[in-house]
N, C-alpha and C positions, 0 to 999 in steps of 0.2 A: 504494500500500500504506500502510495506517495504521501509525503508529509502534508501536502495540501488537503488530501482526503481525510486523513486522521484528524487534522486541525478542525475541519468542518464537522466531523463527528463530535469531537470534544466540545466545540462551541455549543452545539445543541444540548449535550449532556449537562454542561455547566451553566447554561443560559448566559453565555458570554458574548461580548461584542468586541471586535478588534478595531481600534482607532490607529491610523497611521499618518504621520506627517508627510508632506510633499517631498521631503528629502530622503525618504526611505527607499531601499532597493526596489526595483520594479516588481520582483516576485512577492514582496511584502505588500506593495500597493494593490496587487491583484487579489490578495485574499482578504483585504481589509473591508469592513462594513462601511467605513467612512474614511476618506483621504482628504486632508485639508491643511490649512495654516493654523497657527496657534489659537487664533480667535475662534475659528470654525470648530476646532477640536475641543476647545473649552466649552463651547456652547453645546456640542454633541454630548460631551461628558455630563453636562449639567442636566440634560433631559432624558438620558437613556433609561430604559426600563429593565435593562439587563442586570443580573446579579453580580456579574464579573466583568470588569473592564480590562482588556489586555492593551496596554499602551505601547505602541511602537514609535518610539521617539527617544528624546533624551530625558534626563532625570527630572528637570523642573516641570516638564509636561505631565509626567506620571504623577508627580506631587500635586499639581494643580487639579488633576482628575480626582485624586483622593480627597483633597480639600473640599471640592464641590460635591463629593459623594462620600461623606464620612461613614455611611452605613454599608457601602458596597466594598467588595474585594477588588482592589486594583493591583494588577500584575505588571511588572516592568521586566520583560524577558531577560535583559542583561543589565545588571546593576552597575557595570562599568561604563555604560553609555551615558556619560556626563557631558554637560555643556561647558566648554572651557570659559566662555564669557561669563556665565552665571557664577563660576568659581572665582572670578576676579573681584567679586563684591562680597563684603562681609557685613553682618548686621551691626557689629560694634563701630565700624567706620561710618555707617549710615547714621547711627545714633549721635556720633560726634558731629557730623554735618548738621543734624537737626538742632543740636545745641548752639552751634555757630550761627545758624540762620533760623531762629525760632519762628519767624513769620512765613517761612517757605512751606509750600505744599510739596509732598514727596510723591513722585510718580515712579513706580517700579515697572520697568519693562517686564513682560511676562517671563522673559529669560533670566529669572533670578530664583534663588532658593526660597523655600517657604519662610525661612527666618527673615530674609530681607523683605519679602512681601508683607510680613507682619509689621514692619516698620513704616509701611507706605500708607498714604491716604487713598491712593487709587493705583491700579495696574493699567497697563496699556499693551497693545500689540503694535506691530509695524503698520497694520492697516488703520488703526485709529489713534495713533500717538498724538497727532496734531489736534484732532478733535477733543481728545481727553485733556490735553494741556490747556486748550482754549476754554474748556468748560469750568476750569478752576477759578476760585474767587481771588486767590492771592496773585500778585503780579511777579512773585518770585517762586521759582520751581527748582527743586533738587531732582535731577533725573538720573536714575540708575538703571543698568550698569553700562549702557552703550553710549560712548561719546559721539560716535558717528551718527547714530539716530538722534541724539540730543541736538547735534549741530544741524541736522536736517529739519527737525521741528522748529528750531530757532528761526529758520527762514520764513515761517508762516505764523509767527506769533509776536505780539508786542511785549510779552512777558520776558523776564530775564531768567535764563536757564543756567543752572549750575550743574555741569555734567560730571558724572563719575568717569574716571579714566579707564574704562574697559572697552573691549572690542571683540568682534567675532573674527577669529583667525581665518575662517573660510572666506568671508567677505573682504577682509583686509587684503587677501591675496589677489583680489580682482583689481588690477592696476590700470591706470590710464593708458599705459603702453600696450597692455594686452587688448584693451578695448579698441584702441586706435589701429592696431594690427588687424584685428578682426574686421573693423570697418573698412580698411583698405582692401581686404580680400572680398568683402561682401558690401559694396558701396550702397546697394539698395536697401540693406537691412536697417530696421529701426533698432535703437539701443534701449533695452528695458532693464532697469537695475533695481535692486533691493535697497531700501533706505539705510541698511547697515553698511553700505559701501562707503568708501572714502569720499570726501567732499569733491575732489577733482573729477572723480568718476560720475558723481551725481550731476555735476555741472554740464557734462556733455551728453547726458541721457535724454532720450525723447520722452521717456516716462519713468517715473520712480514710484514703485508700488510694492505691496506685499505679494506673496506668491499667489494668493487668490486674486489680488488685484491684477496680476499679470494675465491670468486667464481671462478676466473681463476685458482688459485692454486689447489682447489679441483677438478676442471674439468681436470686438467693436471696430477693429481696424480693417481697412481694405487692403493693406499691405500683406505680403505673403512671406517675408523674410524678417527674422528677428534675432538679434544678439541678446542672449539672456544672461544678465549679470547676477546670478545667484547660484546656489548649490546645484551640481550637475543633474541630480535626479529629477529636478523640476522639468527638465526637457522631456523626460519620459511621459509625464502626465500631459504636457503641452502637445507632444506628438500624438498621443493617443486621442486627445480631444479634438485636435485640428490636424488630421492626417494630410490635408491639402496644403499645409504651410510648412516652412522650413525654419529650423531653430539651430542656432550655433552656440555651443557652450564655451565658456571661458576656461582655458587650460588651467588645471590645478584647483578649480573651485570645487573641492571635495570636503565634506565633513566626515572625518574618519570615525568619530564616535557614533554618528547616525548609522554607519555601516556595521556596527557591532550587533545590531538586531538581525537575526536570521530566522529562516523557517524552522531550523532545528531548535533554537532556544525558545521560540514561540510555542512549539509543540511540547517541549519539556516543561515550560511554564504551565500550560494547561493540564498536563498530566500530573504534575506535582503540586499545582496551585502555589507556586513560588517562583521567583522572589516576589513577595507581597510588599507593597508600599505601606508603611505604617508611620504615623506622625502623632505626636501628643495632641489631645483634644484642644487644649488651650491654644496651642500654636495654630491649629487649623481654624479655630474660631477667629483668631486675630487676622489670619491671612485671607479668610473667606470674604470679608467685607470689601477689601479693595478689588478682589477678583470679580465680585458681583457688580461693583460699580463700573468696572471695565466693560462687562457684558451689557449693562444697561445703556451705556453710551453707544454701543453698536459700531458698525463699520464706518470707516471714513473714506476708503478708496473704492 
């Protein structure tokens, strides 16, 4: 029996749902019940009727699913699948910033640990970061942990943003030189990049949007060629949904930790019902409010 078949059987037995991020391997996307960006996955997790959530993504995503579903079993098939950017931010540092800037609102990009979310007033994703920041009362905002996303948001708000000095190594590897080389090879292609990219990359893009925003942009465009400035597996979903269009990946735009989730460890997780995500109730209660505020704001792109 193929792993996919046994996974399907166990899903029924366990009343489980499989959620997968757009950066997951193609074979993972194929068996998922829902594939999406961080906001879409959080929303799916918040309304699922399944007893078990198998989260195919990195650690903070599985944590968020547990926070939104404290009574459900959340499985993260590979505990080592951690987000390096989320690891760059620590709650003690956030508390120090809050003391230094007491009138500031704290916005935590969803790419943070539960402990850091618990220090925030509201969370955001790349799809609604601008909308979230502009919805706040204070004119001063502490933005954690992505400096590139903070700088992007600063372009669209009159508020003063204090960025945490973190970054996504995958998006940081997408350089202006790489984009310009692709553009010289495919002059008719539009450049579509993620807001976690460097400012000089954002400057030359035709569109800057979340991964779900990229799908909407391509769907609404009459163009047929696109340079995609985000993690390479996004091209699988784009190619699947738009087989008549061509997509060009940026060399080296790979998130190695996303690739730690495999069919084998998904199968093992469903068989053993582990590794299970567990968090203290008090921490989940503190982190849930900013996540719920994020979802109530909705999409921005």
